[in-house]
N, C-alpha and C positions, 0 to 999 in steps of 0.2 A: 730655793724658795715655791712658797705654797700660796696660796687663796683660801684653802681647806678652815683654818683654825688661824685667827688673828686679836691681837690684844688691842693693836692701834693700826692706824694705817692702812696699807693693803697687804704686805707680804707678814709673811715669817719664815724662818729657819724650819725644816720637818726633819725628821731623821728619817732615811731614805726606808722602803721596805723592805727588806734583805729576805731573800729566798729562805723558805722553810728547809730547800736542801742544802743547804749550806751547815745546818743544824746549829753552827753558833757564829758570831760575825760581829763586828762592831762599829760602828760611824763615828766620827769626831769631825767637830768644827771648834778653831784654835782662832782667836782672837790674842792682838799684842798690843801690848801698851809702850807710847811714846816713851824715851826715859826722860825727855824732858817736863812728863806731867807731873813726875814727884809722886809720893805716898797721894793714896784715895781709894775711891771704892767703885768695883763694878756693879753695874746695877742691869738687872734683867726681868724680863715676864718669861715665866714657863709654864706649858702646860704638860704633864706628863702624865700619860696616861697607859703607864709600863706595870706589871706586878712580877715580884720577884718568884717563882725563878723563871720566870718565862723571858723575861727582860730586865733591864735595870738602867738608870739614869746615873753618871756620875760626874763631877767636877774635879778640873786638876788645876793648880798653879804651878806652870814649871814641873812637871810631874810629880808633884806629890798632889794626892788624894786631898781635898779641902771642902767635897760637901757630897751629900748624894739623895738622891728623891726629890718628892716624893714616890717613894718606889711600891706607892700602891696607885692604884686605877682610882683618878682625880675625875669626879664627875661635875666639878663646877668651875672650870676653865681655868683661866691663866692666874697664877699667883706671883706678884711681885716679889722679888729677893734682891741681895745685896750683900757683895764681898768684900773686905778689907784688903787693900793690895800695898805691900811697902813700897817703896822708891824703888824707879828703875826698869829697866824692860822687863816684863812679866809676860809670859803666855799664859792665858788662860784656855783650856780646851774643854768643852761640854762633848760626853760621851755616852751613846748610845750601844749596851752590849745584849745581843739576841740571845739568848739559852747561856747566861753567862757561867753555868757551870758545868758546862756542855753537858749535859742529862740524855739520856735514851729516851727516856721517856718523861711527861709534864702531866702533873693534875692539870684538871679542868681550869679551863680561865674565868675569871670573874667576870661578869655581864658589865659593858662598856669599856673592856680594855681594848687600845685601837693600835697597837704594838707601834708605838708614836711617842714621839718628842718635839713640841713646839716651841723655839724661841723668839723674842721677840722683843722690841724697845731696849736693846743692848748699846748702853754708855756707860762714860767714866766720869766720875766728879772727883776733882782735885780737894784736898783736904788739906 
């Protein structure tokens, strides 16, 4: 948790600062839905300040890629997003990757890139 960037309240979830010595790495946070909730949508606010090929941000539902990015440096702050989910228990994973293509050298980074993704206001709405 961090107070560095928040959409509302006091805290948000921030991807960790992975050491460049790792060369490549990944950090995930997973939310599970309750099977009693039925179908609906997961809502979240995301501030993605990443830039491919340096790093990227992806969203999976039950290990199936369901969304990406924005994988460009966002200097405007949080963006509200929604992802439709079918009924049953679902695992929604938000994944940050450092050097996702395992490149030996990277081009210069765009100004404003902070190697991070921030998640806030994650909640489920049944439909």
